[in-house]
C-alpha positions as CSV (number, residue, x, y, z in Angstrom):
1,X,-8.4,22.8,-24.1
2,X,-7.6,24.8,-21.0
3,X,-11.1,24.2,-19.5
4,X,-10.5,20.4,-19.7
5,X,-7.2,20.9,-17.8
6,X,-9.0,22.8,-15.1
7,X,-11.7,20.2,-14.8
8,X,-9.2,17.3,-14.6
9,X,-7.3,19.1,-11.9
10,X,-10.0,20.6,-9.7
11,X,-12.8,18.1,-10.0
12,X,-11.0,15.8,-7.4
13,X,-10.7,18.8,-5.1
14,X,-14.4,19.6,-5.4
15,X,-15.1,15.9,-4.6
16,X,-12.9,16.0,-1.5
17,X,-14.5,19.2,-0.2
18,X,-18.0,18.0,-0.9
19,X,-17.4,14.8,1.0
20,X,-15.8,16.7,3.8
21,X,-19.0,18.5,4.5
22,X,-20.5,15.3,5.8
23,X,-17.6,13.8,7.7
24,X,-19.4,14.5,11.1
25,X,-22.7,13.0,9.9
26,X,-23.8,9.3,9.6
27,X,-23.2,7.5,6.3
28,X,-24.8,9.1,3.3
29,X,-24.7,7.0,0.1
30,X,-25.0,10.0,-2.2
31,X,-21.6,11.2,-0.9
32,X,-19.9,8.3,-2.6
33,X,-22.0,8.7,-5.7
34,X,-21.3,12.4,-6.1
35,X,-17.6,11.9,-5.3
36,X,-17.4,9.1,-8.0
37,X,-19.2,11.3,-10.6
38,X,-16.7,14.2,-10.0
39,X,-13.7,11.9,-10.3
40,X,-15.3,10.5,-13.5
41,X,-15.6,14.1,-14.8
42,X,-11.8,14.3,-14.3
43,X,-11.4,11.1,-16.2
44,X,-13.5,12.4,-19.1
45,X,-11.5,15.6,-19.3
46,X,-8.3,13.6,-19.2
47,X,-9.6,11.5,-22.1
48,X,-10.4,14.6,-24.1
49,X,-6.9,15.9,-23.5
50,X,-5.4,12.5,-24.5
51,X,-7.4,12.6,-27.7
52,X,-6.0,16.1,-28.4
53,X,-2.4,14.9,-27.9
54,X,-3.0,11.7,-30.0
55,X,-4.2,13.9,-32.9
56,X,-0.9,15.7,-32.8
57,X,-2.0,18.8,-30.9
58,X,0.3,21.0,-29.0
59,X,0.9,20.5,-25.3
60,X,-1.6,22.4,-23.2
61,X,0.3,24.8,-20.8
62,X,-1.3,27.2,-18.4
63,X,-0.1,29.5,-15.7
64,X,-2.9,30.2,-13.3
65,X,-1.0,32.8,-11.2
66,X,2.3,33.7,-9.7
67,X,3.1,31.7,-6.6
68,X,6.6,33.0,-5.7
69,X,8.5,35.9,-7.2
70,X,11.5,37.2,-5.2
71,X,14.8,38.2,-6.7
72,X,15.5,35.9,-9.6
73,X,13.2,33.2,-8.3
74,X,9.9,32.9,-10.1
75,X,7.6,30.0,-9.5
76,X,4.1,30.1,-11.0
77,X,1.1,27.8,-10.4
78,X,1.8,26.3,-13.8
79,X,0.4,23.1,-15.3
80,X,1.2,21.2,-18.4
81,X,-0.5,18.4,-20.3
82,X,2.0,16.7,-22.6
83,X,2.6,13.1,-23.7
84,X,4.1,12.0,-20.3
85,X,1.7,13.8,-18.0
86,X,-1.5,12.9,-20.0
87,X,-0.5,9.2,-19.7
88,X,-0.3,9.5,-15.9
89,X,-3.5,11.5,-15.8
90,X,-5.4,8.8,-17.6
91,X,-4.0,6.1,-15.3
92,X,-4.8,8.1,-12.1
93,X,-8.3,9.2,-13.1
94,X,-9.4,5.9,-14.6
95,X,-8.2,3.8,-11.7
96,X,-9.5,6.4,-9.2
97,X,-12.9,6.4,-10.8
98,X,-13.2,2.6,-10.6
99,X,-11.9,2.6,-7.0
100,X,-14.4,5.2,-6.0
101,X,-17.3,3.2,-7.4
102,X,-16.0,0.0,-5.9
103,X,-15.7,1.8,-2.5
104,X,-19.4,2.6,-2.4
105,X,-20.0,-1.1,-1.9
106,X,-16.8,-2.0,0.0
107,X,-17.1,0.7,2.6
108,X,-20.9,0.4,2.8
109,X,-21.0,-0.6,6.5
110,X,-18.0,1.6,7.7
111,X,-18.7,4.4,10.1
112,X,-16.1,6.6,8.4
113,X,-17.8,6.2,5.0
114,X,-18.0,10.0,4.2
115,X,-14.6,10.7,5.6
116,X,-13.1,8.0,3.5
117,X,-14.3,9.6,0.2
118,X,-13.0,12.9,1.3
119,X,-9.5,11.5,2.0
120,X,-9.6,9.4,-1.2
121,X,-10.5,12.4,-3.4
122,X,-7.9,14.6,-1.7
123,X,-5.3,12.0,-2.6
124,X,-6.4,12.1,-6.3
125,X,-6.1,15.9,-6.3
126,X,-2.6,15.8,-4.8
127,X,-1.6,13.2,-7.4
128,X,-2.9,15.3,-10.2
129,X,-0.9,18.3,-9.0
130,X,2.2,16.1,-8.9
131,X,1.8,14.8,-12.5
132,X,0.5,18.0,-14.1
133,X,2.9,20.6,-12.6
134,X,5.3,22.2,-15.0
135,X,8.0,22.7,-12.4
136,X,9.8,20.9,-9.6
137,X,8.3,23.1,-6.9
138,X,4.7,22.2,-7.9
139,X,5.7,18.5,-8.2
140,X,7.0,18.7,-4.7
141,X,3.8,20.2,-3.4
142,X,1.8,17.3,-5.0
143,X,4.5,14.9,-3.7
144,X,4.0,16.0,-0.1
145,X,0.2,16.1,-0.5
146,X,0.2,12.5,-1.6
147,X,2.3,11.7,1.4
148,X,-0.1,13.3,3.8
149,X,-3.2,11.7,2.2
150,X,-1.5,8.3,2.2
151,X,-0.9,8.7,6.0
152,X,-4.6,9.5,6.4
153,X,-5.7,6.5,4.3
154,X,-3.3,3.9,5.6
155,X,-4.2,4.9,9.1
156,X,-7.9,5.2,8.3
157,X,-8.9,2.6,10.9
158,X,-6.9,4.5,13.5
159,X,-8.5,2.4,16.3
160,X,-6.2,-0.4,15.2
161,X,-2.6,0.0,16.6
162,X,-1.2,-1.8,13.6
163,X,-2.8,0.7,11.2
164,X,-1.5,3.7,13.0
165,X,2.0,2.2,13.2
166,X,1.9,1.4,9.5
167,X,0.7,4.9,8.7
168,X,3.5,6.5,10.8
169,X,6.1,4.2,9.3
170,X,5.1,5.1,5.8
171,X,5.0,8.8,6.6
172,X,8.4,8.9,8.4
173,X,10.2,6.8,5.9
174,X,8.9,8.9,3.0
175,X,9.9,12.1,4.8
176,X,13.4,10.9,5.2
177,X,13.6,10.3,1.5
178,X,11.9,13.6,0.7
179,X,14.7,15.4,2.4
180,X,17.0,14.0,-0.3
181,X,14.6,15.1,-3.0
182,X,14.4,18.6,-1.5
183,X,18.2,18.9,-1.5
184,X,18.1,17.9,-5.2
185,X,15.6,20.6,-6.0
186,X,17.7,23.1,-4.1
187,X,20.7,22.1,-6.2
188,X,18.7,22.5,-9.4
189,X,17.8,26.1,-8.5
190,X,21.3,26.9,-7.2
191,X,22.9,25.8,-10.4
192,X,20.3,26.8,-13.0
193,X,18.4,29.6,-11.4
194,X,15.0,28.1,-12.2
195,X,12.8,25.2,-11.3
196,X,10.8,25.1,-14.6
197,X,11.2,21.8,-16.4
198,X,12.0,23.2,-19.8
199,X,14.4,25.9,-18.6
200,X,16.3,23.6,-16.1
201,X,16.6,20.8,-18.7
202,X,18.2,23.3,-21.1
203,X,20.6,24.5,-18.4
204,X,21.7,21.0,-17.5
205,X,23.7,20.7,-20.6
206,X,26.0,23.5,-19.4
207,X,26.7,21.9,-16.0
208,X,29.6,19.7,-15.1
209,X,29.1,16.0,-14.6
210,X,29.8,16.0,-10.8
211,X,27.0,18.6,-10.2
212,X,24.6,16.7,-12.4
213,X,25.5,13.4,-10.6
214,X,24.7,14.9,-7.2
215,X,21.4,16.3,-8.5
216,X,20.5,12.9,-10.0
217,X,21.4,11.1,-6.8
218,X,19.4,13.3,-4.5
219,X,16.3,13.3,-6.7
220,X,16.5,9.5,-6.9
221,X,16.6,9.3,-3.1
222,X,13.2,10.9,-3.1
223,X,12.0,8.4,-5.7
224,X,13.4,5.5,-3.6
225,X,11.2,6.5,-0.7
226,X,8.0,7.0,-2.7
227,X,8.4,3.9,-4.8
228,X,9.6,1.8,-1.9
229,X,13.0,0.8,-3.3
230,X,15.6,-1.0,-1.1
231,X,16.5,-0.1,1.6
232,X,13.4,2.2,2.0
233,X,11.0,-0.6,1.1
234,X,9.6,-1.9,4.4
235,X,6.7,0.5,4.6
236,X,4.9,-0.8,1.5
237,X,4.0,-4.2,2.8
238,X,3.0,-2.8,6.2
239,X,0.8,-0.2,4.4
240,X,-1.7,-3.1,3.6
241,X,-3.3,-2.3,7.0
242,X,-5.4,0.3,5.2
243,X,-8.7,-0.5,3.4
244,X,-8.3,-2.6,0.3
245,X,-9.5,0.2,-2.1
246,X,-6.6,2.3,-0.7
247,X,-4.2,-0.5,-1.6
248,X,-5.6,-0.7,-5.1
249,X,-5.3,3.1,-5.7
250,X,-2.2,4.0,-3.8
251,X,0.0,0.9,-3.8
252,X,-0.8,-0.3,-7.3
253,X,-1.4,2.6,-9.7
254,X,-0.5,6.0,-8.4
255,X,1.5,6.9,-5.3
256,X,4.2,4.2,-5.6
257,X,4.7,5.0,-9.3
258,X,5.4,8.6,-8.5
259,X,9.1,7.8,-8.1
260,X,9.2,6.2,-11.5
261,X,7.4,9.2,-12.9
262,X,10.0,11.5,-11.4
263,X,12.9,9.7,-13.1
264,X,11.0,9.6,-16.4
265,X,10.1,13.3,-16.2
266,X,13.8,14.1,-15.5
267,X,15.0,11.9,-18.4
268,X,17.1,14.7,-19.9
269,X,19.0,14.8,-16.6
270,X,19.6,11.1,-16.3
271,X,20.6,10.9,-20.0
272,X,23.6,13.0,-19.1
273,X,24.7,10.8,-16.2
274,X,24.4,7.2,-17.6
275,X,26.4,5.8,-14.6
276,X,23.6,6.8,-12.3
277,X,21.1,5.3,-14.7
278,X,23.0,2.0,-14.6
279,X,22.9,2.1,-10.8
280,X,19.1,2.8,-10.9
281,X,18.7,-0.2,-13.3
282,X,20.8,-2.5,-11.2
283,X,18.9,-1.6,-8.0
284,X,15.6,-2.1,-9.9
285,X,16.7,-5.5,-11.0
286,X,17.8,-6.4,-7.4
287,X,14.5,-5.2,-5.9
288,X,12.5,-7.1,-8.5
289,X,14.1,-10.4,-7.4
290,X,14.3,-9.4,-3.7
291,X,10.6,-8.7,-3.5
292,X,9.5,-11.7,-5.6
293,X,11.5,-14.1,-3.4
294,X,9.6,-12.8,-0.2
295,X,6.2,-13.3,-1.9
296,X,7.0,-17.0,-2.4
297,X,6.4,-18.0,1.2
298,X,4.2,-15.2,2.6
299,X,0.7,-16.1,4.0
300,X,-1.0,-12.8,3.8
301,X,-3.0,-12.3,0.6
302,X,-2.6,-8.5,0.4
303,X,1.1,-8.6,1.4
304,X,1.8,-11.1,-1.5
305,X,0.2,-8.6,-3.9
306,X,2.1,-5.8,-2.3
307,X,5.4,-7.6,-2.8
308,X,4.4,-8.1,-6.4
309,X,3.9,-4.4,-6.7
310,X,7.4,-3.8,-5.3
311,X,8.8,-6.3,-7.7
312,X,7.2,-4.7,-10.7
313,X,8.4,-1.3,-9.6
314,X,11.9,-2.8,-9.8
315,X,11.1,-3.7,-13.5
316,X,10.1,-0.1,-14.1
317,X,13.2,1.4,-12.6
318,X,15.3,-1.2,-14.5
319,X,13.8,0.1,-17.8
320,X,14.1,3.8,-16.8
321,X,17.7,3.3,-15.6
322,X,18.6,1.7,-19.0
323,X,17.2,4.8,-20.8
324,X,14.1,3.0,-22.0
325,X,11.8,5.6,-20.4
326,X,8.9,5.0,-22.7
327,X,9.0,1.3,-21.9
328,X,9.0,2.1,-18.2
329,X,6.0,4.4,-18.6
330,X,4.2,1.8,-20.7
331,X,4.7,-0.9,-18.1
332,X,3.6,1.5,-15.4
333,X,0.3,2.0,-17.3
334,X,-0.3,-1.7,-18.0
335,X,0.7,-2.7,-14.5
336,X,-1.7,-0.2,-13.0
337,X,-4.7,-2.0,-14.6
338,X,-4.1,-5.6,-13.7
339,X,-2.6,-4.8,-10.3
340,X,-5.5,-2.6,-9.3
341,X,-7.8,-5.5,-10.5
342,X,-5.9,-7.9,-8.3
343,X,-6.2,-5.7,-5.2
344,X,-10.0,-5.1,-5.8
345,X,-10.4,-8.9,-6.3
346,X,-8.6,-9.5,-3.0
347,X,-11.0,-7.0,-1.4
348,X,-13.9,-9.2,-2.6
349,X,-12.3,-12.3,-1.1
350,X,-11.7,-10.5,2.2
351,X,-15.3,-9.5,2.4
352,X,-16.4,-13.0,1.6
353,X,-14.0,-14.5,4.2
354,X,-14.8,-12.1,7.0
355,X,-11.4,-10.3,6.6
356,X,-9.4,-13.5,6.7
357,X,-6.1,-13.0,4.8
358,X,-4.4,-16.4,5.0
359,X,-4.9,-18.2,1.6
360,X,-4.3,-21.5,3.3
361,X,-7.6,-21.0,5.1
362,X,-9.5,-20.6,1.9
363,X,-9.6,-23.0,-1.0
364,X,-12.4,-23.8,-3.5
365,X,-13.8,-20.3,-3.6
366,X,-14.3,-20.5,-7.4
367,X,-17.5,-22.3,-6.7
368,X,-19.1,-19.3,-4.9
369,X,-17.1,-16.4,-6.4
370,X,-17.0,-17.1,-10.1
371,X,-16.8,-13.5,-11.2
372,X,-13.9,-12.7,-8.8
373,X,-12.2,-15.9,-9.7
374,X,-12.2,-15.1,-13.4
375,X,-11.0,-11.5,-12.8
376,X,-8.2,-12.5,-10.4
377,X,-7.0,-15.3,-12.7
378,X,-6.9,-13.1,-15.8
379,X,-5.1,-10.4,-13.8
380,X,-2.6,-13.0,-12.6
381,X,-2.0,-14.1,-16.2
382,X,-1.4,-10.5,-17.2
383,X,1.0,-10.1,-14.2
384,X,2.9,-13.3,-15.2
385,X,3.4,-11.9,-18.7
386,X,1.5,-14.5,-20.7
387,X,0.6,-13.7,-24.3
388,X,-1.6,-11.9,-25.4
389,X,-2.4,-10.1,-22.2
390,X,-1.0,-6.6,-21.3
391,X,1.8,-7.8,-19.0
392,X,3.4,-9.8,-21.9
393,X,4.0,-6.7,-24.1
394,X,5.3,-4.4,-21.4
395,X,7.6,-6.9,-19.6
396,X,8.8,-8.4,-22.8
397,X,9.9,-4.9,-23.9
398,X,11.8,-4.4,-20.7
399,X,13.6,-7.7,-21.2
400,X,14.4,-6.8,-24.8
401,X,15.8,-3.4,-23.6
402,X,18.1,-5.1,-21.1
403,X,19.3,-7.6,-23.8
404,X,19.8,-5.0,-26.5
405,X,21.8,-2.7,-24.2
406,X,24.0,-5.7,-23.4
407,X,23.3,-5.8,-19.7
408,X,23.0,-9.5,-19.5
409,X,23.1,-9.8,-15.7
410,X,20.2,-7.4,-15.4
411,X,18.4,-9.4,-18.2
412,X,19.0,-12.7,-16.4
413,X,17.8,-11.4,-13.0
414,X,14.6,-10.0,-14.6
415,X,14.0,-13.2,-16.5
416,X,14.4,-15.4,-13.4
417,X,12.1,-12.9,-11.5
418,X,9.5,-13.4,-14.2
419,X,9.4,-17.1,-13.4
420,X,9.1,-16.4,-9.7
421,X,6.3,-13.9,-10.4
422,X,4.3,-16.5,-12.2
423,X,4.8,-19.0,-9.4
424,X,3.7,-16.9,-6.5
425,X,0.8,-15.3,-8.5
426,X,-0.7,-18.7,-9.2
427,X,0.3,-20.1,-5.8
428,X,-2.1,-17.4,-4.5
429,X,-4.8,-18.2,-7.1
430,X,-4.5,-22.0,-6.5
431,X,-4.8,-21.6,-2.7
432,X,-7.7,-19.2,-2.8
433,X,-9.9,-20.7,-5.6
434,X,-8.9,-24.3,-6.1
435,X,-8.4,-27.4,-3.9
436,X,-10.5,-28.4,-0.9
437,X,-13.0,-26.0,0.8
438,X,-10.7,-25.4,3.8
439,X,-12.8,-22.4,4.8
440,X,-15.5,-24.7,6.1
441,X,-13.2,-25.8,8.9
442,X,-13.5,-22.2,10.3
443,X,-17.2,-21.9,10.0
444,X,-17.0,-19.3,7.2
445,X,-19.8,-18.9,4.6
446,X,-18.4,-16.9,1.7
447,X,-20.4,-15.0,-0.9
448,X,-19.7,-13.1,-4.1
449,X,-19.4,-9.3,-4.0
450,X,-22.1,-6.9,-5.1
451,X,-22.8,-7.1,-8.8
452,X,-22.2,-3.4,-9.3
453,X,-18.7,-3.8,-7.8
454,X,-17.9,-6.5,-10.3
455,X,-19.3,-4.4,-13.1
456,X,-17.2,-1.4,-11.8
457,X,-14.1,-3.6,-12.0
458,X,-14.8,-4.8,-15.5
459,X,-13.0,-1.9,-17.3
460,X,-9.8,-2.9,-15.5
461,X,-10.3,-6.5,-16.7
462,X,-10.8,-5.3,-20.3
463,X,-7.6,-3.1,-20.1
464,X,-5.6,-5.9,-18.5
465,X,-6.5,-8.0,-21.6
466,X,-6.1,-5.4,-24.4
467,X,-3.7,-2.8,-23.1
468,X,-0.8,-4.5,-24.7
469,X,-2.3,-4.1,-28.2
470,X,-2.1,-0.3,-27.6
471,X,1.7,-0.5,-27.6
472,X,2.0,0.8,-31.2
473,X,-0.3,3.7,-30.7
474,X,1.3,4.6,-27.5
475,X,4.8,4.5,-29.1
476,X,3.6,6.8,-31.9
477,X,2.4,9.3,-29.3
478,X,5.3,9.2,-26.9
479,X,8.0,9.5,-29.6
480,X,7.4,13.2,-29.6
481,X,8.4,13.5,-25.9
482,X,10.7,10.8,-24.7
483,X,13.8,9.1,-26.1
484,X,11.9,6.4,-27.9
485,X,14.3,3.9,-29.4
486,X,12.5,0.7,-30.3
487,X,14.4,-2.0,-28.4
488,X,14.2,-4.7,-31.1
489,X,16.4,-7.7,-31.3
490,X,17.3,-7.7,-35.0
491,X,18.3,-11.4,-35.1
492,X,14.8,-13.0,-35.5
493,X,16.0,-16.4,-34.4
494,X,17.4,-15.0,-31.1
495,X,14.2,-13.0,-30.6
496,X,11.9,-16.0,-31.0
497,X,14.1,-18.2,-28.9
498,X,14.0,-15.6,-26.1
499,X,10.3,-14.9,-26.4
500,X,9.2,-18.6,-26.6
501,X,11.7,-19.6,-24.0
502,X,10.4,-16.9,-21.6
503,X,6.8,-18.0,-22.2
504,X,7.7,-21.7,-21.6
505,X,9.6,-20.8,-18.4
506,X,6.6,-18.8,-17.1
507,X,4.1,-21.5,-18.1
508,X,6.2,-24.2,-16.3
509,X,6.2,-22.0,-13.2
510,X,2.4,-21.7,-13.3
511,X,2.0,-25.4,-13.8
512,X,4.3,-26.2,-10.9
513,X,2.4,-23.8,-8.6
514,X,-0.9,-25.4,-9.6
515,X,0.5,-28.9,-9.0
516,X,1.9,-28.0,-5.6
517,X,-1.0,-26.0,-4.2
518,X,-4.1,-27.6,-5.6
519,X,-3.3,-30.9,-3.9
520,X,-6.2,-32.2,-1.8
521,X,-3.6,-32.9,1.0
522,X,-3.0,-29.1,1.4
523,X,-3.6,-28.1,5.1
524,X,-3.2,-25.0,7.1
525,X,0.5,-24.9,8.1
526,X,1.1,-25.1,11.8
527,X,4.9,-24.3,11.9
528,X,5.9,-27.9,12.4
529,X,6.9,-29.0,8.8
530,X,10.4,-29.4,7.7
531,X,10.1,-26.6,5.1
532,X,8.7,-24.1,7.6
533,X,11.7,-24.7,9.9
534,X,14.3,-24.5,7.1
535,X,16.8,-21.6,7.1
536,X,15.7,-20.2,3.7
537,X,12.0,-20.3,4.5
538,X,12.5,-18.4,7.7
539,X,14.8,-15.9,5.9
540,X,12.2,-15.2,3.3
541,X,9.3,-15.1,5.8
542,X,11.2,-12.6,7.9
543,X,11.9,-10.4,4.9
544,X,15.7,-11.1,5.1
545,X,15.5,-9.8,8.6
546,X,15.7,-6.2,7.3
547,X,12.8,-5.0,9.5
548,X,14.4,-6.8,12.5
549,X,17.7,-5.0,11.7
550,X,15.9,-1.6,11.5
551,X,14.1,-2.3,14.8
552,X,17.2,-3.6,16.6
553,X,19.9,-1.2,15.3
554,X,18.0,1.9,14.5
555,X,14.6,2.2,16.2
556,X,15.6,0.7,19.6
557,X,18.8,2.7,20.0
558,X,17.0,5.9,18.9
559,X,14.2,5.2,21.4
560,X,16.7,4.5,24.2
561,X,18.7,7.7,23.3
562,X,15.4,9.6,23.3
563,X,14.7,8.3,26.8
564,X,18.1,9.4,28.0
565,X,17.7,12.9,26.6
566,X,14.3,13.1,28.0
567,X,15.1,12.0,31.6
568,X,18.6,13.4,31.9
569,X,18.8,16.4,29.5
570,X,15.3,17.6,29.1
571,X,14.0,17.0,32.7
572,X,17.3,17.5,34.7
573,X,18.8,20.4,32.7
574,X,16.3,22.1,30.5
575,X,13.2,21.7,32.7
576,X,15.3,22.2,35.8
577,X,16.7,25.5,34.4
578,X,13.3,26.8,33.5
579,X,11.9,25.7,36.9
580,X,14.8,27.3,38.7
581,X,14.4,30.6,37.0
582,X,10.7,30.5,37.7
583,X,11.5,29.7,41.4
584,X,13.9,32.6,41.7
585,X,11.3,35.0,40.2
586,X,8.6,33.5,42.5
587,X,10.8,33.7,45.6
588,X,11.9,37.3,44.8
589,X,8.2,38.2,44.4
590,X,7.4,36.5,47.7
591,X,10.2,38.3,49.5
592,X,9.5,41.8,48.0
593,X,5.8,41.9,48.1
594,X,6.0,42.8,51.8
595,X,7.2,46.2,50.6
596,X,3.6,46.8,49.4
597,X,2.2,47.2,53.0
598,X,0.1,50.3,52.3
599,X,1.8,52.2,55.1
600,X,2.6,55.8,53.9
601,X,5.8,56.2,56.0
602,X,7.1,52.8,54.8
603,X,6.5,53.7,51.2
604,X,8.2,57.1,51.5
605,X,11.3,55.3,53.0
606,X,11.4,53.0,49.9
607,X,11.0,56.0,47.6
608,X,14.0,57.7,49.2
609,X,16.0,54.5,49.1
610,X,15.2,54.1,45.4
611,X,16.0,57.7,44.6
612,X,19.4,57.4,46.3
613,X,20.1,54.1,44.4
614,X,19.2,55.7,41.1
615,X,21.3,58.8,41.8
616,X,24.3,56.6,42.8
617,X,24.0,54.6,39.5
618,X,23.8,57.8,37.6
619,X,27.0,59.2,39.2
620,X,28.8,55.9,38.6
621,X,27.9,55.7,34.9
622,X,28.6,59.5,34.5
623,X,32.1,59.1,35.9
624,X,32.7,56.0,33.8
625,X,31.8,57.9,30.6
626,X,33.9,60.9,31.7
627,X,37.0,58.9,32.5
628,X,36.5,56.1,29.9
629,X,39.9,56.8,28.3
630,X,41.8,56.6,31.6
631,X,39.9,53.5,32.7
632,X,40.7,51.7,29.4
633,X,44.4,52.7,29.7
634,X,44.5,51.2,33.2
635,X,42.8,48.0,32.1
636,X,45.2,47.7,29.2
637,X,48.1,48.1,31.5
638,X,46.7,45.3,33.6
639,X,46.5,43.1,30.5
640,X,42.8,43.0,30.5
C-alpha cells in the first residue's frame, strides 16, 4: 500500500513542477491535460487506499526520512493513511481532479493558463501534506504551504488591485491566526516532548486541565483563521476575486475545511476540555447564522455562495465542538461535493454573462443554460438539506447531535439558519434562472458552457445526490477512529416531528424565495427603494460594519502610526544616524587624504609622529597595568 501513498502524495507535486516548466511560454493545452491526469492518478491511489481501509486493513504509516533530530526532538517526514486522513484525501483529490478538468475550459483564453495549473497543483500537494502528516510539524508545513498557494491563486489576476488586496488580506489574516497555532504546537512539545499525533495524544491524559485548555485555545485560533470564523472571517468573501475554479477548490472543499480537520484530528485533546468544545460549538452556531444573514441581501453571486460556505463551516464547528466529530467530517465531505458544484456552476454563469456577478441583471437563463440550471438547482436543494439529497443526511445529523446533547439554543440557531440557507440559495436560483430575461437590457447574449466542462462536473452532481446514502458505510468505517456515538433521538414521535418540521420549514423558505424573486416586476435595484434604505438592509449589506470597523480602528491607525514611525523615527533618527556616521567617515577621509601627498619628507614626518603616538600609548597602558592596584584604590576612595 505504501506505493499508493507515495503516488497520492507526490503526483500533485509532479503536476505542479511539470506545469511550471511552461509558465514563461504561451498557453499549451497539454499542460492542463497532463496536470489533470496526474491529479487523477492521486485520486485513483486515494481510492485504492480507501478500499483498503474499508476492508478493515491497518492504517498505512510510512516514515520517509528524518527531518529534525536534535536533543530529545525527533520529527520525521512521516505520513499516515487512516480513517480520518483517507476521507480528506478522497475529498481533496476528487474535487481537485474535477476542478483541473473544468479549468482546461474555464481558463482557455487566459494568458496565465500554464501558470494557473502550476499554482493549482502546488496547492493540492500542500493540502495532501497537511492531511497526511502524522505529526503537528508536518501538518504546519502543509498548513503554510496552503496559505502561500492560496495567496498566489487569489491574487492570480494581479493586474487587478482588488485581487492583490484580497490576496494580501487573506495572507495577513491567516498569518495572524497561524501565530496562535504555532504557540499551540510549541506548548504541545514543551509539555509532551513530542509532536507525533499518537504519542502526544497519549501524553495529554497526564497533563492538567489548564495546560490542555491553553493548547486547545491556541490550536483553535489557527483553525479560526483558516476556516474564516468570526472575527477572522472577512477575508473569505473578498477572496472571491480569484478565478472561480479557485473558489470551488479552496473555498468550498479544501483550504477552508482545514481548520475543521485540525479540530477533528485533535479530538482526543478536545474531549479532555469539553468547555472549550462548547465554546467552539457556540461560535460555530453564531457564525452559521451570522453568515447566512449577510447572504440574504448580497448582490454578488460568488459572495453569496462564499457566505454559504462560511455558514456551513459554522455547522461543522458546531458538530465538532459538541463531540460529534464523525458527523462534522461527514458534513465536510458532503458539503464539498454540492458546494464545489455550485461554484463551478457560478463559473459557467459568469462566462455566459461576460463576468457579470449581479443576479438581478440575469434572469431566465434556464432557457439557454439548461445543464447549468439543473446542476445548480440540485446543488441548492442539497445545500438546503432537502431529502433525499446529501445535505439532508449530514445537516440532520448535526441538528440531532445538538438536540441529543441538550444544547437547545445551538439547535434552535442551527434550525433557523437552515431556513435562511434555503431562502438565500433559491433567491439566487430564482434571480439567475427564472423570471424575465433582464440580461437583454444590457446587451448580453449568454451561452452554455463547453460540454466537456458539464461532463466533468457530473460526478459532483451524482455525489451531491447520493452521498447521503453512504452515511451507514461511512459510519462503519469511522467507528474505528473517532468517537462515533450515533446521535439518535430515541423517541420516534419527537424524531419525526423534528424531521418533518425541519423539511416543511425549509420547503416554505424555498417557496417564499421563488414567490418573491420570480415576479415579472423584478427590476435591477437602484438604491431608491424603501427596503434598500432600511437600517437592517444596510446593516446586512455592510456585513454588520465589521470590515468598516477593521478599516477605521485597526488598519487606518496602523497606517498612520507607520507613517509617523517612517517620517519621524526612521528618517529623522535611524536614517539620520546612519547618514551622520557616513558623513563623519567621509569628512574624516576628505580631511586626512591630504596626508597622502607623495612627498617623501612629509611622509617621514607623519611616520615619526605616528611612532611617537604609539609609544606614548604604550607607555600609558604599561603604567596603567603596573599601577592598576593603586589606581583602583584611588578611584574607590573617590567613590567611583
